[in-house]
N, C-alpha and C positions, 0 to 999 in steps of 0.2 A: 150607497153608504160611502162615506168618505174614508178612504184608506188611512188617512192620517189619524183617524179617530180610533183605529184598532189598537188594543193594548199590546205593548211589546213585552214578550216573556223574557224573564231573566234566566241566566244559566241554571239556576236551581229550581225553576218552575216548569210547569208542563209547556210543551211546545217543541220547537226545533232545538236539537242538541248539537253542540260543536263536533266536528269530525274527530273520531278517535285517533290516538297516536299510532303511527306505523311501527311494527316490531322490527328491530334491526339487530343483526348478528355481528358481534364484535369479532372480526377475523383475527385480531391480535391475541384475543384470549384463546382461540381455538388452536393457534400455532404451537403452543407448548405441548398439547396432547398429541399432535402429529409427530413432533420431534421425539417425544417419549416412546411412541409406538415404533418408530424407525429404529431407535436405539435398542429396544427390546428384541427386535427382529435380528439385528446384527449380532447381538449377544448370543441368541439361541443358535444362530448359524455357526458362530465360532465354537461354541460348546459342542455342537454336532460334529464339526471337523476334528476337534481334539479327541472326542470319544471314539470316532472312527479310526483315527491314527493309533490310539492306544490299543484298541481292539485288534487291529491288524498286526501291530507289533507283538502283542501277546500271542496271537495265533501262530505267527511266524516263529517265535521263540519256542513254542511248544512243539511245532513240527520239527524244528531243527534238533531239539533235545531228543525227540522220539526217533528220528532218523539216525542221529549220531554218526556222521560220516567220518571215515578214516582214510588216510593216504594209502595208495596201492603199494605193493612191494614188487621188486623186480629181481629176476634171477638170470644168470648166464648159464645156459645148459651145455652148450658146446660151441667150440670155435675151431675151425679148420682153415689153415692157410695153404694156398697152392699157387703155383706159377710165380714163385718168388724170383725176382730179377733185381740185381744191384749192379749198376754200371754208371760211371760218370756222375757219382754222387746222387743218382736217381734211384729210388726204391719203388718198385711196383710189385703188386701181389693181388690175389683174389682172396676174399674172406667169406667163408660159409659159416654164418652165425645163426644160432638158435637161442632165443631168450624167452623167458616166461613173464607174464604180468598177472599178478594175483590180486583179485579184488577182495579186500578184507572186510567189506561191508556186507551186512545181511539184508539191507533194505534199499540199497542204492545201486543202480547200474552205473557202470563206468565207461566213459567215452573220452579218449585222449586224441586230440587233434594235432596235426602237424608235428609228427614224431621224427626227430632227427637222430639217426644212429651213426655214431662216429667211431673210428679207430684212430688212436693217436699214439705216438711214440714220444715220450717226454712231454713237451708242450706243443709239439707240431702235430696237426691233424693230417693224417696220411690217407684217410678214406672217409667217405660220407655217403649215406643213403637216407632218403626222406620217405617216410610212410605217411599216407594221407590220414589214416584214422585207425585206431585200435579200440574195439568195443569188447567189454567184459561184463557178463551178466553176474548176478549174485546167487550164492557165493561161488565163484568159479575162477579157474586159472586158464589163461589163454597162452598157447604156444605159438611163437612167430618164428618162421624160418626165412632168411633172406640172404642174398649174395651181395656183397659190397665190393666194388672195384676200387682201384687206386685213385681214380679221378674224383676230385671234390671241388666244391665251390668255395665261397667266402666263409666268413665266420658262422658259427652255429651256437645253439643253446641246448645243452643237454638237460633232460628232465631228471635223470639220476645218472650216476657214474659208477662203473666198476673200476676201481683204481688198481693199477699194478697187477694185471692178470698175467700169469706165467704161461708161456707157450714153449712147448718142446720142439726144438729145431735140430735134427741130426745134421752133422757137418756136411755130409755128402748129398743130402736130400734137398729138394726144392719145395718141401711142404712141411707142415707141422700141425700139432693139435694142442688143445687146452690141457694143461697139467692139473691133476688133482680133481678132475670131474667138475660137476656143476657147482656154482658158487652164487651166493646171494649178493645182490647189489644194494648196498646201503651205506650211508655215511659213517665215518668213524667218529666215536665219541670224543669230545674235547678232554684233554688231560689237565689235571690240577695238581699243583705242588704247593705245599705249605712251607714257606721259606723261613719264617721266624715268628716269634711271639714275644711280646714284652708284657710282663705281668706286673702291674702296679699295685694290685690288691687282690688277694684271694684268701679270705678269712671267714671263720665261723664266729657268730655272736650268739647271745642268749636266745632261747626259744627256737633253736634249730634254724637260724637264718644265715644265709650265705651272701657275702658281698664279693663281687667280681669286677675288676677293671682290667681288661686285656686288650692290647692292640696287636693284630696279626697282619702279616704280609703274605698274600696268596697270589699265585700266578696261574693263568690258564692259557693253553695253546690249542689252536685249531689244527689238527694233523692232516686235514684234507687239502688236496691240491686244487680242486675245482668246486668245492662246496663251502659257502660262507655260513656263519651262524649268527642269528639274532638272539641275544640274551634279553628276553622279554622282562622277566621279573625274577630276581635272585635275592633271597634272604639268607644272611649268614648269622650264626649264633654258636654259643659254646654249650656243651652238654657234658654231664658227668653220670656215667652208668645209665644212659638213655633218658636222663631227665634234663630238660633245658634249664640252664642256670643263668643265662643272660637274656636280655631283650634281643629280638631279631633286628638286625641292621640291614636296610635295603641297599644293595649294591647298584651302582649306576647302570641304567639300560644302555646297551652298546651293541654295535655290529662288529663281528670278528671276521676279518678277511682270511684268505687262504694262507695257512702257515703263520698266522699272526699270533703274537703273545700279548696278553693284557695282564696288568698287575694292579691289584687293589690292596689298600692298607686301612681297613675299617677298624673302628673302636667297638668293642663289645663290653657292655657294662650292665650291672644290676646292683641295686642297693637293698640289702636285707631281704633277699628272696626266701620265702619259707620252703624248706625241703622236709622230706619225711624223716622221722626219728631214726629209722634204720639207715637211711642214706647219710644222715649227719654223723652217725656213729662210724660208718665205714670211711667217710671222708676224714674224720678225726684220726682214725687209725693210719690212713695214708699220710696225713700231716706228721704224725709221730714217727713214721718210717722214713720221712724225708723225701717222698716221691708221690706224685699223683698223675693219673692218666686222664686228660681232658680231651674230648673230641670236638673239633671245629667242623660244623656241618653247614652245608649250603643246600637249600631247597628252592625250587623255582621252575620256570618254564623257558623253553627255547624254541626257535624255528630254524629250519634249514633253508638255504638260498642257493639255487642252482640256476645260473643265468638270470632270467627275469622271473622264474618260478619260485614261489615261497610256500613252504609246507604249512601244515597245521601245527598246533602246539604240541610239544613233547615235554613230558615231565622229567626233570633232572634232579638227582639226589647225590650229593658229594659228602664223603666222610673222611676227615683228615685227623688221624690220631696224633696227639701232642703229649709226649711223656716229659713231665716237668719234675725236676728235683729241687729240694730245699735243703736247709741245714748248711752243709759245706759248699753248696752251689757248684758242684763239679761241672755241670753242663750249662750253668747260667753265667751271664755276664752282668756285672753290676755297672749300670750306666748312670748312676746318681739318682734316678727316679724310681726304677724298679729292676726287675731281673729280665734280661733278654736271653731268649733261647734260640739257638740256630738249629734248624731242622733240615730243610731242603730235601724233604721226603715226599713221595707220591701219595695221592689220595685215591680211594676207591670211588668210581663214578658209575651210576646207573641211569640209563636213559630209556624211557618207555613212552608210548603214545599217551597223551593226556586224556 
């Protein structure tokens, strides 16, 4: 048979079919899916880290609130001086000291490292003894006895200071003892003085509303010789018969060094503050009598600083009474804007652990 005589099948007829097309994957189309998957993985990892951090912070805060740590307290139980020698401007002696450390916490044991016990006269350190460690369990007081000689090294940092301890020294004796028995070692409270107040407006309006515009000048002094004070947050305001009558003004945060004096002159104001009908009636009677007692109060927190050590927060409350007269203005000075009252009187101060 002649091959040329065989019929040639068309693509649509029976016979040999053309090869089928090969399936190809478009890598460019698959790349966005891979990028999206990687992005989701990173997002989940970041969320996991954030949730872990928040959980750890919450647990730490709860533990801290439950433990509620407090600063320890110190006391000087006894102090005996012997072998006193004074010659050629040199003073030597031996000091037999007993002091106590009181752990005020109920759930936290106390360990104090590198304790330096010093004896000083004025600003000069005349004796120094270093203790490696003091451990106090809860709740417990530890008594420490030690002998301190006259030799001492360079500078030191005291954890707490017992200022101005009185020692009885007979004229003919070479020894002496602590006067007045045991004493507690703690910093002295800062003192506050209300110097003056300028009243631009202090009036009642309808519906028992009080308007007050007062500028006060108040000073504070740190009476400690070796202890500084950090004023963390102090709010000052005016009150009448234990009711706040002005908005609280925040005083600048500041550090108060040894024996340092700081003066503030804040403005205290309030417009149409509602007060109780009874209080409005009492204030109206004081206005008619020509005199009113307003209390300038300060509430806030502070910290003590001894050397490089900084204490925890302590709550401070200050109350400064200001007796103001009206009518004939006997105690007031008319300065053209309001009435200025000169006080220069002390304030009551309360400091307690926060």
